[in-house]
mmJSON file of the N, C-alpha and C atoms, coordinates in Angstrom:
{"data_MODEL":{"atom_site":{
"group_PDB":["ATOM","ATOM","ATOM","ATOM","ATOM","ATOM","ATOM","ATOM","ATOM","ATOM","ATOM","ATOM","ATOM","ATOM","ATOM","ATOM","ATOM","ATOM","ATOM","ATOM","ATOM","ATOM","ATOM","ATOM","ATOM","ATOM","ATOM","ATOM","ATOM","ATOM","ATOM","ATOM","ATOM","ATOM","ATOM","ATOM","ATOM","ATOM","ATOM","ATOM","ATOM","ATOM","ATOM","ATOM","ATOM","ATOM","ATOM","ATOM","ATOM","ATOM","ATOM","ATOM","ATOM","ATOM","ATOM","ATOM","ATOM","ATOM","ATOM","ATOM","ATOM","ATOM","ATOM","ATOM","ATOM","ATOM","ATOM","ATOM","ATOM","ATOM","ATOM","ATOM","ATOM","ATOM","ATOM","ATOM","ATOM","ATOM","ATOM","ATOM","ATOM","ATOM","ATOM","ATOM","ATOM","ATOM","ATOM","ATOM","ATOM","ATOM","ATOM","ATOM","ATOM","ATOM","ATOM","ATOM","ATOM","ATOM","ATOM","ATOM","ATOM","ATOM","ATOM","ATOM","ATOM","ATOM","ATOM","ATOM","ATOM","ATOM","ATOM","ATOM","ATOM","ATOM","ATOM","ATOM","ATOM","ATOM","ATOM","ATOM","ATOM","ATOM","ATOM","ATOM","ATOM","ATOM","ATOM","ATOM","ATOM","ATOM","ATOM","ATOM","ATOM","ATOM","ATOM","ATOM","ATOM","ATOM","ATOM","ATOM","ATOM","ATOM","ATOM","ATOM","ATOM","ATOM","ATOM","ATOM","ATOM","ATOM","ATOM","ATOM","ATOM","ATOM","ATOM","ATOM","ATOM","ATOM","ATOM","ATOM","ATOM","ATOM","ATOM","ATOM","ATOM","ATOM","ATOM","ATOM","ATOM","ATOM","ATOM","ATOM","ATOM","ATOM","ATOM","ATOM","ATOM","ATOM","ATOM","ATOM","ATOM","ATOM","ATOM","ATOM","ATOM","ATOM","ATOM","ATOM","ATOM","ATOM","ATOM","ATOM","ATOM","ATOM","ATOM","ATOM","ATOM","ATOM","ATOM","ATOM","ATOM","ATOM","ATOM","ATOM","ATOM","ATOM","ATOM","ATOM","ATOM","ATOM","ATOM","ATOM","ATOM","ATOM","ATOM","ATOM"],
"id":[1,2,3,4,5,6,7,8,9,10,11,12,13,14,15,16,17,18,19,20,21,22,23,24,25,26,27,28,29,30,31,32,33,34,35,36,37,38,39,40,41,42,43,44,45,46,47,48,49,50,51,52,53,54,55,56,57,58,59,60,61,62,63,64,65,66,67,68,69,70,71,72,73,74,75,76,77,78,79,80,81,82,83,84,85,86,87,88,89,90,91,92,93,94,95,96,97,98,99,100,101,102,103,104,105,106,107,108,109,110,111,112,113,114,115,116,117,118,119,120,121,122,123,124,125,126,127,128,129,130,131,132,133,134,135,136,137,138,139,140,141,142,143,144,145,146,147,148,149,150,151,152,153,154,155,156,157,158,159,160,161,162,163,164,165,166,167,168,169,170,171,172,173,174,175,176,177,178,179,180,181,182,183,184,185,186,187,188,189,190,191,192,193,194,195,196,197,198,199,200,201,202,203,204,205,206,207,208,209,210,211,212,213,214,215,216],
"type_symbol":["N","C","C","N","C","C","N","C","C","N","C","C","N","C","C","N","C","C","N","C","C","N","C","C","N","C","C","N","C","C","N","C","C","N","C","C","N","C","C","N","C","C","N","C","C","N","C","C","N","C","C","N","C","C","N","C","C","N","C","C","N","C","C","N","C","C","N","C","C","N","C","C","N","C","C","N","C","C","N","C","C","N","C","C","N","C","C","N","C","C","N","C","C","N","C","C","N","C","C","N","C","C","N","C","C","N","C","C","N","C","C","N","C","C","N","C","C","N","C","C","N","C","C","N","C","C","N","C","C","N","C","C","N","C","C","N","C","C","N","C","C","N","C","C","N","C","C","N","C","C","N","C","C","N","C","C","N","C","C","N","C","C","N","C","C","N","C","C","N","C","C","N","C","C","N","C","C","N","C","C","N","C","C","N","C","C","N","C","C","N","C","C","N","C","C","N","C","C","N","C","C","N","C","C","N","C","C","N","C","C","N","C","C","N","C","C"],
"label_atom_id":["N","CA","C","N","CA","C","N","CA","C","N","CA","C","N","CA","C","N","CA","C","N","CA","C","N","CA","C","N","CA","C","N","CA","C","N","CA","C","N","CA","C","N","CA","C","N","CA","C","N","CA","C","N","CA","C","N","CA","C","N","CA","C","N","CA","C","N","CA","C","N","CA","C","N","CA","C","N","CA","C","N","CA","C","N","CA","C","N","CA","C","N","CA","C","N","CA","C","N","CA","C","N","CA","C","N","CA","C","N","CA","C","N","CA","C","N","CA","C","N","CA","C","N","CA","C","N","CA","C","N","CA","C","N","CA","C","N","CA","C","N","CA","C","N","CA","C","N","CA","C","N","CA","C","N","CA","C","N","CA","C","N","CA","C","N","CA","C","N","CA","C","N","CA","C","N","CA","C","N","CA","C","N","CA","C","N","CA","C","N","CA","C","N","CA","C","N","CA","C","N","CA","C","N","CA","C","N","CA","C","N","CA","C","N","CA","C","N","CA","C","N","CA","C","N","CA","C","N","CA","C","N","CA","C","N","CA","C","N","CA","C","N","CA","C","N","CA","C","N","CA","C"],
"label_alt_id":[null,null,null,null,null,null,null,null,null,null,null,null,null,null,null,null,null,null,null,null,null,null,null,null,null,null,null,null,null,null,null,null,null,null,null,null,null,null,null,null,null,null,null,null,null,null,null,null,null,null,null,null,null,null,null,null,null,null,null,null,null,null,null,null,null,null,null,null,null,null,null,null,null,null,null,null,null,null,null,null,null,null,null,null,null,null,null,null,null,null,null,null,null,null,null,null,null,null,null,null,null,null,null,null,null,null,null,null,null,null,null,null,null,null,null,null,null,null,null,null,null,null,null,null,null,null,null,null,null,null,null,null,null,null,null,null,null,null,null,null,null,null,null,null,null,null,null,null,null,null,null,null,null,null,null,null,null,null,null,null,null,null,null,null,null,null,null,null,null,null,null,null,null,null,null,null,null,null,null,null,null,null,null,null,null,null,null,null,null,null,null,null,null,null,null,null,null,null,null,null,null,null,null,null,null,null,null,null,null,null,null,null,null,null,null,null],
"label_comp_id":["UNK","UNK","UNK","UNK","UNK","UNK","UNK","UNK","UNK","UNK","UNK","UNK","UNK","UNK","UNK","UNK","UNK","UNK","UNK","UNK","UNK","UNK","UNK","UNK","UNK","UNK","UNK","UNK","UNK","UNK","UNK","UNK","UNK","UNK","UNK","UNK","UNK","UNK","UNK","UNK","UNK","UNK","UNK","UNK","UNK","UNK","UNK","UNK","UNK","UNK","UNK","UNK","UNK","UNK","UNK","UNK","UNK","UNK","UNK","UNK","UNK","UNK","UNK","UNK","UNK","UNK","UNK","UNK","UNK","UNK","UNK","UNK","UNK","UNK","UNK","UNK","UNK","UNK","UNK","UNK","UNK","UNK","UNK","UNK","UNK","UNK","UNK","UNK","UNK","UNK","UNK","UNK","UNK","UNK","UNK","UNK","UNK","UNK","UNK","UNK","UNK","UNK","UNK","UNK","UNK","UNK","UNK","UNK","UNK","UNK","UNK","UNK","UNK","UNK","UNK","UNK","UNK","UNK","UNK","UNK","UNK","UNK","UNK","UNK","UNK","UNK","UNK","UNK","UNK","UNK","UNK","UNK","UNK","UNK","UNK","UNK","UNK","UNK","UNK","UNK","UNK","UNK","UNK","UNK","UNK","UNK","UNK","UNK","UNK","UNK","UNK","UNK","UNK","UNK","UNK","UNK","UNK","UNK","UNK","UNK","UNK","UNK","UNK","UNK","UNK","UNK","UNK","UNK","UNK","UNK","UNK","UNK","UNK","UNK","UNK","UNK","UNK","UNK","UNK","UNK","UNK","UNK","UNK","UNK","UNK","UNK","UNK","UNK","UNK","UNK","UNK","UNK","UNK","UNK","UNK","UNK","UNK","UNK","UNK","UNK","UNK","UNK","UNK","UNK","UNK","UNK","UNK","UNK","UNK","UNK","UNK","UNK","UNK","UNK","UNK","UNK"],
"label_asym_id":["A","A","A","A","A","A","A","A","A","A","A","A","A","A","A","A","A","A","A","A","A","A","A","A","A","A","A","A","A","A","A","A","A","A","A","A","A","A","A","A","A","A","A","A","A","A","A","A","A","A","A","A","A","A","A","A","A","A","A","A","A","A","A","A","A","A","A","A","A","A","A","A","A","A","A","A","A","A","A","A","A","A","A","A","A","A","A","A","A","A","A","A","A","A","A","A","A","A","A","A","A","A","A","A","A","A","A","A","A","A","A","A","A","A","A","A","A","A","A","A","A","A","A","A","A","A","A","A","A","A","A","A","A","A","A","A","A","A","A","A","A","A","A","A","A","A","A","A","A","A","A","A","A","A","A","A","A","A","A","A","A","A","A","A","A","A","A","A","A","A","A","A","A","A","A","A","A","A","A","A","A","A","A","A","A","A","A","A","A","A","A","A","A","A","A","A","A","A","A","A","A","A","A","A","A","A","A","A","A","A","A","A","A","A","A","A"],
"label_entity_id":["1","1","1","1","1","1","1","1","1","1","1","1","1","1","1","1","1","1","1","1","1","1","1","1","1","1","1","1","1","1","1","1","1","1","1","1","1","1","1","1","1","1","1","1","1","1","1","1","1","1","1","1","1","1","1","1","1","1","1","1","1","1","1","1","1","1","1","1","1","1","1","1","1","1","1","1","1","1","1","1","1","1","1","1","1","1","1","1","1","1","1","1","1","1","1","1","1","1","1","1","1","1","1","1","1","1","1","1","1","1","1","1","1","1","1","1","1","1","1","1","1","1","1","1","1","1","1","1","1","1","1","1","1","1","1","1","1","1","1","1","1","1","1","1","1","1","1","1","1","1","1","1","1","1","1","1","1","1","1","1","1","1","1","1","1","1","1","1","1","1","1","1","1","1","1","1","1","1","1","1","1","1","1","1","1","1","1","1","1","1","1","1","1","1","1","1","1","1","1","1","1","1","1","1","1","1","1","1","1","1","1","1","1","1","1","1"],
"label_seq_id":[1,1,1,2,2,2,3,3,3,4,4,4,5,5,5,6,6,6,7,7,7,8,8,8,9,9,9,10,10,10,11,11,11,12,12,12,13,13,13,14,14,14,15,15,15,16,16,16,17,17,17,18,18,18,19,19,19,20,20,20,21,21,21,22,22,22,23,23,23,24,24,24,25,25,25,26,26,26,27,27,27,28,28,28,29,29,29,30,30,30,31,31,31,32,32,32,33,33,33,34,34,34,35,35,35,36,36,36,37,37,37,38,38,38,39,39,39,40,40,40,41,41,41,42,42,42,43,43,43,44,44,44,45,45,45,46,46,46,47,47,47,48,48,48,49,49,49,50,50,50,51,51,51,52,52,52,53,53,53,54,54,54,55,55,55,56,56,56,57,57,57,58,58,58,59,59,59,60,60,60,61,61,61,62,62,62,63,63,63,64,64,64,65,65,65,66,66,66,67,67,67,68,68,68,69,69,69,70,70,70,71,71,71,72,72,72],
"pdbx_PDB_ins_code":[null,null,null,null,null,null,null,null,null,null,null,null,null,null,null,null,null,null,null,null,null,null,null,null,null,null,null,null,null,null,null,null,null,null,null,null,null,null,null,null,null,null,null,null,null,null,null,null,null,null,null,null,null,null,null,null,null,null,null,null,null,null,null,null,null,null,null,null,null,null,null,null,null,null,null,null,null,null,null,null,null,null,null,null,null,null,null,null,null,null,null,null,null,null,null,null,null,null,null,null,null,null,null,null,null,null,null,null,null,null,null,null,null,null,null,null,null,null,null,null,null,null,null,null,null,null,null,null,null,null,null,null,null,null,null,null,null,null,null,null,null,null,null,null,null,null,null,null,null,null,null,null,null,null,null,null,null,null,null,null,null,null,null,null,null,null,null,null,null,null,null,null,null,null,null,null,null,null,null,null,null,null,null,null,null,null,null,null,null,null,null,null,null,null,null,null,null,null,null,null,null,null,null,null,null,null,null,null,null,null,null,null,null,null,null,null],
"Cartn_x":[0.652,-0.137,0.679,1.638,2.597,3.589,4.444,4.647,4.221,2.736,1.755,1.843,1.142,1.711,2.693,3.678,5.357,5.756,5.013,5.329,4.22,3.71,2.4,3.234,3.425,3.691,5.242,6.323,6.935,7.289,5.839,5.922,4.855,4.199,3.903,4.808,5.721,7.378,7.768,7.908,9.018,7.81,6.685,6.208,5.92,5.306,5.707,6.837,8.023,9.48,10.268,8.973,9.24,7.686,7.168,6.336,6.767,7.754,9.001,9.536,10.134,11.149,11.195,9.631,8.925,8.452,7.611,7.731,8.467,9.709,10.841,11.329,12.019,11.966,11.361,9.245,8.787,8.83,8.98,9.324,10.475,11.787,12.594,12.165,11.312,11.739,10.911,9.838,9.009,7.879,8.527,8.302,7.056,6.55,5.163,3.847,3.966,3.352,2.589,3.297,2.72,1.461,0.371,-0.29,-1.135,-1.343,-2.532,-1.8,-0.751,-0.03,-0.41,-0.755,-1.141,1.222,1.306,2.415,3.944,5.035,6.051,6.92,7.266,7.888,9.01,10.018,11.273,11.573,11.246,11.182,10.15,9.399,9.142,10.285,10.627,11.97,13.008,13.196,14.409,13.953,12.924,12.739,12.418,12.102,12.186,13.654,14.312,16.198,16.879,15.639,16.846,16.14,14.306,14.353,14.796,15.388,16.282,17.576,18.072,19.587,19.682,18.056,18.106,18.146,17.525,17.275,18.639,20.319,21.095,21.136,21.189,21.682,19.925,19.343,17.569,17.836,18.001,17.626,18.912,19.664,20.303,20.096,19.951,19.329,17.75,17.247,15.592,15.749,17.041,17.58,17.459,18.54,19.611,18.584,17.101,16.047,14.929,15.135,13.773,14.747,16.28,16.57,16.233,16.842,17.139,15.693,14.804,13.294,13.112,13.212,13.037,14.158,14.868,16.706,15.699,14.869,15.007,13.66],
"Cartn_y":[-1.348,-0.19,1.327,1.395,2.636,2.132,1.357,1.83,1.915,1.418,2.116,4.193,4.199,5.546,6.324,5.142,6.383,6.006,5.264,5.083,6.444,6.233,7.597,9.057,9.757,10.407,10.406,9.58,9.687,10.029,9.27,9.734,11.412,11.827,12.997,14.19,13.622,14.816,14.454,13.186,13.511,14.193,14.117,14.531,16.407,16.527,18.214,18.786,18.274,18.338,18.798,17.705,17.732,18.879,19.069,20.364,21.638,21.829,23.021,22.988,21.959,22.47,23.183,22.429,22.333,23.932,24.533,25.832,26.555,26.069,26.685,26.997,25.88,26.23,26.942,26.786,27.393,28.678,28.981,30.701,30.977,30.446,31.277,30.794,30.314,30.311,31.035,31.285,32.161,32.448,34.043,34.79,35.326,35.624,35.693,35.335,33.478,33.005,32.153,32.033,31.424,31.659,33.062,33.792,32.941,31.926,30.859,30.823,30.643,30.354,31.338,31.718,33.314,33.101,32.75,33.017,33.361,33.462,33.436,32.466,31.849,30.111,30.771,30.868,30.91,32.032,33.205,34.695,33.348,32.567,32.546,31.258,30.57,29.822,30.644,31.77,32.138,33.283,33.68,33.951,33.09,31.215,30.721,30.061,30.319,30.364,31.706,32.768,33.733,33.215,32.96,33.131,32.172,31.353,30.329,30.8,31.928,32.24,33.115,33.648,34.434,34.711,33.526,32.683,32.544,32.205,32.002,30.353,29.899,28.743,27.435,28.218,27.595,27.243,28.162,28.383,27.174,26.833,26.066,24.655,24.589,23.128,23.085,23.486,23.487,23.01,23.668,23.113,21.791,21.406,19.946,18.881,19.44,18.533,18.3,19.253,19.365,18.29,18.762,17.864,16.159,16.379,14.564,13.697,14.936,13.996,14.439,14.573,14.522,13.6,13.686,12.059,10.786,11.106,9.413,9.195],
"Cartn_z":[0.147,0.476,-0.077,0.992,0.992,-0.199,-0.823,-2.004,-3.499,-3.066,-4.353,-3.866,-2.69,-3.111,-3.149,-2.637,-3.192,-4.306,-4.968,-6.795,-6.945,-6.655,-7.838,-7.539,-6.106,-5.197,-6.455,-6.942,-6.992,-9.057,-9.97,-10.542,-10.854,-9.722,-9.992,-9.612,-8.769,-8.749,-9.983,-10.901,-12.146,-13.09,-13.589,-14.101,-13.754,-12.442,-12.493,-12.807,-12.719,-13.477,-14.487,-15.455,-16.483,-17.223,-16.763,-17.367,-16.444,-15.726,-15.015,-16.57,-16.727,-17.543,-19.036,-19.182,-21.025,-20.122,-19.618,-19.124,-19.761,-19.037,-19.039,-20.393,-21.158,-22.622,-23.763,-23.394,-24.282,-23.709,-23.046,-22.781,-22.922,-23.256,-23.657,-24.821,-25.973,-27.067,-27.791,-26.795,-27.56,-26.334,-25.815,-25.081,-25.305,-26.29,-26.089,-26.881,-27.249,-27.1,-26.367,-24.869,-23.673,-22.764,-24.152,-23.395,-22.207,-22.687,-22.32,-21.004,-20.355,-19.051,-18.933,-17.513,-16.816,-15.753,-16.05,-15.437,-15.712,-15.095,-15.627,-14.839,-15.266,-14.918,-14.837,-15.049,-15.537,-14.078,-14.201,-13.292,-11.774,-11.568,-11.195,-9.865,-11.214,-10.873,-9.394,-10.772,-9.997,-8.671,-8.375,-6.821,-6.468,-6.176,-5.456,-4.77,-6.222,-5.74,-4.797,-5.242,-4.41,-3.043,-2.617,-1.387,-0.328,-0.977,-0.357,-0.146,-1.029,-0.943,0.394,0.254,1.205,2.197,2.818,4.069,4.81,4.423,4.558,4.87,6.418,6.037,6.277,6.518,6.668,4.864,4.337,2.906,2.567,2.565,2.344,2.384,3.586,4.393,3.724,3.514,2.842,1.378,0.519,-0.514,-0.433,0.199,0.267,0.717,1.596,1.794,0.444,-0.229,-1.328,-2.598,-2.602,-3.595,-3.3,-1.867,-1.778,-1.321,-1.248,-1.549,-3.366,-3.752,-5.659,-6.179,-5.441,-5.638,-5.361,-4.042,-3.19,-4.113],
"occupancy":[1.0,1.0,1.0,1.0,1.0,1.0,1.0,1.0,1.0,1.0,1.0,1.0,1.0,1.0,1.0,1.0,1.0,1.0,1.0,1.0,1.0,1.0,1.0,1.0,1.0,1.0,1.0,1.0,1.0,1.0,1.0,1.0,1.0,1.0,1.0,1.0,1.0,1.0,1.0,1.0,1.0,1.0,1.0,1.0,1.0,1.0,1.0,1.0,1.0,1.0,1.0,1.0,1.0,1.0,1.0,1.0,1.0,1.0,1.0,1.0,1.0,1.0,1.0,1.0,1.0,1.0,1.0,1.0,1.0,1.0,1.0,1.0,1.0,1.0,1.0,1.0,1.0,1.0,1.0,1.0,1.0,1.0,1.0,1.0,1.0,1.0,1.0,1.0,1.0,1.0,1.0,1.0,1.0,1.0,1.0,1.0,1.0,1.0,1.0,1.0,1.0,1.0,1.0,1.0,1.0,1.0,1.0,1.0,1.0,1.0,1.0,1.0,1.0,1.0,1.0,1.0,1.0,1.0,1.0,1.0,1.0,1.0,1.0,1.0,1.0,1.0,1.0,1.0,1.0,1.0,1.0,1.0,1.0,1.0,1.0,1.0,1.0,1.0,1.0,1.0,1.0,1.0,1.0,1.0,1.0,1.0,1.0,1.0,1.0,1.0,1.0,1.0,1.0,1.0,1.0,1.0,1.0,1.0,1.0,1.0,1.0,1.0,1.0,1.0,1.0,1.0,1.0,1.0,1.0,1.0,1.0,1.0,1.0,1.0,1.0,1.0,1.0,1.0,1.0,1.0,1.0,1.0,1.0,1.0,1.0,1.0,1.0,1.0,1.0,1.0,1.0,1.0,1.0,1.0,1.0,1.0,1.0,1.0,1.0,1.0,1.0,1.0,1.0,1.0,1.0,1.0,1.0,1.0,1.0,1.0,1.0,1.0,1.0,1.0,1.0,1.0],
"B_iso_or_equiv":[0.0,0.0,0.0,0.0,0.0,0.0,0.0,0.0,0.0,0.0,0.0,0.0,0.0,0.0,0.0,0.0,0.0,0.0,0.0,0.0,0.0,0.0,0.0,0.0,0.0,0.0,0.0,0.0,0.0,0.0,0.0,0.0,0.0,0.0,0.0,0.0,0.0,0.0,0.0,0.0,0.0,0.0,0.0,0.0,0.0,0.0,0.0,0.0,0.0,0.0,0.0,0.0,0.0,0.0,0.0,0.0,0.0,0.0,0.0,0.0,0.0,0.0,0.0,0.0,0.0,0.0,0.0,0.0,0.0,0.0,0.0,0.0,0.0,0.0,0.0,0.0,0.0,0.0,0.0,0.0,0.0,0.0,0.0,0.0,0.0,0.0,0.0,0.0,0.0,0.0,0.0,0.0,0.0,0.0,0.0,0.0,0.0,0.0,0.0,0.0,0.0,0.0,0.0,0.0,0.0,0.0,0.0,0.0,0.0,0.0,0.0,0.0,0.0,0.0,0.0,0.0,0.0,0.0,0.0,0.0,0.0,0.0,0.0,0.0,0.0,0.0,0.0,0.0,0.0,0.0,0.0,0.0,0.0,0.0,0.0,0.0,0.0,0.0,0.0,0.0,0.0,0.0,0.0,0.0,0.0,0.0,0.0,0.0,0.0,0.0,0.0,0.0,0.0,0.0,0.0,0.0,0.0,0.0,0.0,0.0,0.0,0.0,0.0,0.0,0.0,0.0,0.0,0.0,0.0,0.0,0.0,0.0,0.0,0.0,0.0,0.0,0.0,0.0,0.0,0.0,0.0,0.0,0.0,0.0,0.0,0.0,0.0,0.0,0.0,0.0,0.0,0.0,0.0,0.0,0.0,0.0,0.0,0.0,0.0,0.0,0.0,0.0,0.0,0.0,0.0,0.0,0.0,0.0,0.0,0.0,0.0,0.0,0.0,0.0,0.0,0.0],
"pdbx_formal_charge":[null,null,null,null,null,null,null,null,null,null,null,null,null,null,null,null,null,null,null,null,null,null,null,null,null,null,null,null,null,null,null,null,null,null,null,null,null,null,null,null,null,null,null,null,null,null,null,null,null,null,null,null,null,null,null,null,null,null,null,null,null,null,null,null,null,null,null,null,null,null,null,null,null,null,null,null,null,null,null,null,null,null,null,null,null,null,null,null,null,null,null,null,null,null,null,null,null,null,null,null,null,null,null,null,null,null,null,null,null,null,null,null,null,null,null,null,null,null,null,null,null,null,null,null,null,null,null,null,null,null,null,null,null,null,null,null,null,null,null,null,null,null,null,null,null,null,null,null,null,null,null,null,null,null,null,null,null,null,null,null,null,null,null,null,null,null,null,null,null,null,null,null,null,null,null,null,null,null,null,null,null,null,null,null,null,null,null,null,null,null,null,null,null,null,null,null,null,null,null,null,null,null,null,null,null,null,null,null,null,null,null,null,null,null,null,null],
"auth_seq_id":[1,1,1,2,2,2,3,3,3,4,4,4,5,5,5,6,6,6,7,7,7,8,8,8,9,9,9,10,10,10,11,11,11,12,12,12,13,13,13,14,14,14,15,15,15,16,16,16,17,17,17,18,18,18,19,19,19,20,20,20,21,21,21,22,22,22,23,23,23,24,24,24,25,25,25,26,26,26,27,27,27,28,28,28,29,29,29,30,30,30,31,31,31,32,32,32,33,33,33,34,34,34,35,35,35,36,36,36,37,37,37,38,38,38,39,39,39,40,40,40,41,41,41,42,42,42,43,43,43,44,44,44,45,45,45,46,46,46,47,47,47,48,48,48,49,49,49,50,50,50,51,51,51,52,52,52,53,53,53,54,54,54,55,55,55,56,56,56,57,57,57,58,58,58,59,59,59,60,60,60,61,61,61,62,62,62,63,63,63,64,64,64,65,65,65,66,66,66,67,67,67,68,68,68,69,69,69,70,70,70,71,71,71,72,72,72],
"auth_comp_id":["UNK","UNK","UNK","UNK","UNK","UNK","UNK","UNK","UNK","UNK","UNK","UNK","UNK","UNK","UNK","UNK","UNK","UNK","UNK","UNK","UNK","UNK","UNK","UNK","UNK","UNK","UNK","UNK","UNK","UNK","UNK","UNK","UNK","UNK","UNK","UNK","UNK","UNK","UNK","UNK","UNK","UNK","UNK","UNK","UNK","UNK","UNK","UNK","UNK","UNK","UNK","UNK","UNK","UNK","UNK","UNK","UNK","UNK","UNK","UNK","UNK","UNK","UNK","UNK","UNK","UNK","UNK","UNK","UNK","UNK","UNK","UNK","UNK","UNK","UNK","UNK","UNK","UNK","UNK","UNK","UNK","UNK","UNK","UNK","UNK","UNK","UNK","UNK","UNK","UNK","UNK","UNK","UNK","UNK","UNK","UNK","UNK","UNK","UNK","UNK","UNK","UNK","UNK","UNK","UNK","UNK","UNK","UNK","UNK","UNK","UNK","UNK","UNK","UNK","UNK","UNK","UNK","UNK","UNK","UNK","UNK","UNK","UNK","UNK","UNK","UNK","UNK","UNK","UNK","UNK","UNK","UNK","UNK","UNK","UNK","UNK","UNK","UNK","UNK","UNK","UNK","UNK","UNK","UNK","UNK","UNK","UNK","UNK","UNK","UNK","UNK","UNK","UNK","UNK","UNK","UNK","UNK","UNK","UNK","UNK","UNK","UNK","UNK","UNK","UNK","UNK","UNK","UNK","UNK","UNK","UNK","UNK","UNK","UNK","UNK","UNK","UNK","UNK","UNK","UNK","UNK","UNK","UNK","UNK","UNK","UNK","UNK","UNK","UNK","UNK","UNK","UNK","UNK","UNK","UNK","UNK","UNK","UNK","UNK","UNK","UNK","UNK","UNK","UNK","UNK","UNK","UNK","UNK","UNK","UNK","UNK","UNK","UNK","UNK","UNK","UNK"],
"auth_asym_id":["A","A","A","A","A","A","A","A","A","A","A","A","A","A","A","A","A","A","A","A","A","A","A","A","A","A","A","A","A","A","A","A","A","A","A","A","A","A","A","A","A","A","A","A","A","A","A","A","A","A","A","A","A","A","A","A","A","A","A","A","A","A","A","A","A","A","A","A","A","A","A","A","A","A","A","A","A","A","A","A","A","A","A","A","A","A","A","A","A","A","A","A","A","A","A","A","A","A","A","A","A","A","A","A","A","A","A","A","A","A","A","A","A","A","A","A","A","A","A","A","A","A","A","A","A","A","A","A","A","A","A","A","A","A","A","A","A","A","A","A","A","A","A","A","A","A","A","A","A","A","A","A","A","A","A","A","A","A","A","A","A","A","A","A","A","A","A","A","A","A","A","A","A","A","A","A","A","A","A","A","A","A","A","A","A","A","A","A","A","A","A","A","A","A","A","A","A","A","A","A","A","A","A","A","A","A","A","A","A","A","A","A","A","A","A","A"],
"auth_atom_id":["N","CA","C","N","CA","C","N","CA","C","N","CA","C","N","CA","C","N","CA","C","N","CA","C","N","CA","C","N","CA","C","N","CA","C","N","CA","C","N","CA","C","N","CA","C","N","CA","C","N","CA","C","N","CA","C","N","CA","C","N","CA","C","N","CA","C","N","CA","C","N","CA","C","N","CA","C","N","CA","C","N","CA","C","N","CA","C","N","CA","C","N","CA","C","N","CA","C","N","CA","C","N","CA","C","N","CA","C","N","CA","C","N","CA","C","N","CA","C","N","CA","C","N","CA","C","N","CA","C","N","CA","C","N","CA","C","N","CA","C","N","CA","C","N","CA","C","N","CA","C","N","CA","C","N","CA","C","N","CA","C","N","CA","C","N","CA","C","N","CA","C","N","CA","C","N","CA","C","N","CA","C","N","CA","C","N","CA","C","N","CA","C","N","CA","C","N","CA","C","N","CA","C","N","CA","C","N","CA","C","N","CA","C","N","CA","C","N","CA","C","N","CA","C","N","CA","C","N","CA","C","N","CA","C","N","CA","C","N","CA","C","N","CA","C","N","CA","C","N","CA","C"],
"pdbx_PDB_model_num":[1,1,1,1,1,1,1,1,1,1,1,1,1,1,1,1,1,1,1,1,1,1,1,1,1,1,1,1,1,1,1,1,1,1,1,1,1,1,1,1,1,1,1,1,1,1,1,1,1,1,1,1,1,1,1,1,1,1,1,1,1,1,1,1,1,1,1,1,1,1,1,1,1,1,1,1,1,1,1,1,1,1,1,1,1,1,1,1,1,1,1,1,1,1,1,1,1,1,1,1,1,1,1,1,1,1,1,1,1,1,1,1,1,1,1,1,1,1,1,1,1,1,1,1,1,1,1,1,1,1,1,1,1,1,1,1,1,1,1,1,1,1,1,1,1,1,1,1,1,1,1,1,1,1,1,1,1,1,1,1,1,1,1,1,1,1,1,1,1,1,1,1,1,1,1,1,1,1,1,1,1,1,1,1,1,1,1,1,1,1,1,1,1,1,1,1,1,1,1,1,1,1,1,1,1,1,1,1,1,1,1,1,1,1,1,1]
}}}
């Protein structure tokens, strides 16, 4: 039961990472064509990275925990 849920979550995270990567590539290649998406994918990602870096040691620990969870 737990292995099944863990597998679903892993697939969901992989799918989300693919969508984020696709959004960044499409935004770089076609900046005006993504009107149907009401967000700045690259800008949001940069903002998230800035928040982690601005938090100091706690931000670094949070990044390592997030990377560990994604790679696991």
